[in-house]
N, C-alpha and C positions, 0 to 999 in steps of 0.2 A: 619564463619556462619553470621556475621554481615556485611561483606563486601559481600555475596553473595546480600542477602535481600538490602541492598546499589543499590547493580548494577541492579538490576533488580524491582526497586520502583522507580529508578531514573531513567530507559530507561522509565518507563512506563508515571513517569510527562515531559521525556523530549519531549514524542510521543503524551500528550497531548495540546501539543504547536499548536497550527492550525496554517501549516505556510499560508495557502487560507488567513486568516481570519490578522489574522500579515503585510505579503504582501499588499494583497489589504487599509489598516493600513497605513501602513506607505508612499505609494504610494498614498494617497489621493484617492482614489475607495472606489464605494459602496459596502458595506459587500457581501457576494455573497452568504450569505442566504436569503438575500432581494430581491433575482433577479435569475433570469432565476429556474434554476429545487430549486433553495437553498440549492445547496449541501457545505458546505463548502470542495473544493478539486480541483484541476489543475486545473479540466475539465471543471465545470461550470467556471473559474476564465477565464481564455482563452477567452469560447463563451460570458460573461459580457463584457471582458474588454481585449481581445488582448493577441497577442501573447508571449505581451518582459511581462506581470503579470503572464498571464498562465507557461510562461517556470520558471520564478524564481520560483513560487509556487511547478511548480513538482520538480524542484533541491531540493530545502527544503524539501519534503514527503523526496526524494532519498536520500540525505544526513541523515534525521533520523535516516532511517532506518539502513545505515549504522556504525554509529558512536556506538550507543550501545555494537559492536559485535567489534569494534574494541580495545572501550577502554575492554571491559571484557577481549578480550586476551589480549591484554598488561598485565593489571594485574593480569592476571593467573589464572583465577577461571576454576574448572571446566566446562565437555562440557555439561552438562548438566544448572549450572549456565547461556552459554552463550545462551546455546536456549532459554530458559526462560528468557531471555534476549529480546531477538524478539521479540518472543510474545507479551514481555509486553510494548515493544514502537508499533507493532501493531495494541492493544486496544488500545494503552493510543491513538493515530490517530481515530483510526474508532473510540471508547468514550469516550473523554477523559475530565476526571475530568472540566477543567477549563473553556471547551463549555458545561455545559446541558448532557453530556456523548453524543454527534452529533456530528458526526465529518463527513471523509471522507467514502470511498471506500476500499482505501485500494492498491493502485496494488500498485503504488511507492514506498509505505515504503518495502510494502513486496519484495521487488525487491533489496532494498538496503539493510535489511535485506541479502538475497539469495547473493549476491555479495560480504558484509564480510563476508558470511562464508563460503563459495564455490565457488567463480568463475567463477565455471563449468557448476555448477548447475543455477548462474547467468545467462548468457551466454546462456544458454539451455531455461531456459524460455524465454526471447527476442528472439530466435531462433523460440520458439514452439510462442509465441505472435502475430512473425510481416507472419510468417504461417496460422495461422487462419484468419489474418488479412486478408492478400491478396487472401484465399479461395473463406471468405463469408465477409467479407464489415462490420463486426461487431468489432469494439476495447473493447462491455461488453465479448462479447463470447468469442475472444481472453483475456481479461485478465484471465476468467475465466479456462479455458483450461490449459493457459499456469501457473495459480494458484494451479490446482487441478492435473497436474504429476510433480511439484515441488517436494515433496515426494517420487514418484517413482524417481524420478532424484537423490534426495537422497539416497536412499536404494545406489545406487552402489559408492556415490561420498561424502558423510560422514562420520567422523568418528566416530558416537556415534546414535542408536536407537535416541537419543530422539532429534536430531535434523530431525527426519524424524516425530516424532510425532508433534514439535510442527511449520511443515512444513503444516502439515494434521490440524492440529487446523485452523490455518491461514488459513489456504482455507478452511475451512468451515465456520468461520467466514466471513469473502470475501465471500463466496455465499450467508450468509444472506442476506448482504450488497447490495447484487446485485438482491436482491428478484423481484424489481419492474423493472428490467431491463430485468429479465427472462420469468416474467409477458408479457409482449412485443413482448419477443421475439415469444413465445408461440402463439405468435396475431396478428403477425404479422409485427407490428403496430415499431422497435424499427429503432431508425437511422440507417443509414449506412452510414459509414465512405467516407469524400467526398460531404453527403447529407448537408442538410440543418436540424440541429441537434436544436432538444427542448426540448430532455433532458439530462439528464446528467449520463458518462459513469463510 
C-alpha cells in the first residue's frame, strides 16, 4: 500500500519540476512565463530562445513521462498503480505544485507516458500527430487529436483497462489546457506550422 502511494506521489512531484523553467534558468535565459505566450512549455521556450533550448525542454518533458512508468514497472506494482503514476506525472506537469499550479500543456509528457506504457500506443500517437499536422498544419490540433485517439489505441494494445481510463483523463485535461487554442482554431486565428507564431501550442 505504501509503495503504491509513494509511486503515485513521487510521479506527481517529478512532473511538477518544470523543465522549461529550469532549462531557461540553467542556461541563463529569460523565464518563459515572462515572454511570448507566457506558457512554461517547450514550444514557448523554442519561440523565445531557439531550437537548442526548446529541444532540451521538450526532451525533459518527454523523459518526465517515461521515468515514473519505468520505475513503477521495475518495482512490480499493479497495473492500476502504473496507470495512476502516468496520470500523476502528467498532472504534475500541467498543474505543478512547485510553480503555483501553472504548467505546460502536456503533449510531450503524455507521449512519454504512452511510449513507456506501450511503445505501440506511443508510435501511433506520433503517427497521428504527424498525419494531422501534415493535413491541417496546426500543431495544437495535431496534439489534441493524437491525445484523444490514444485511449482508443490503448483498448487493443494495453493489458489493463486502467490504462484506457488514465489515457482518457489525460486527454481530457490536455483539451482543457488547450482551450485557448481551440478558441483560436474556431475563430480561424490559430498559427499554422511554418508560419510566424504568436501563441503557444
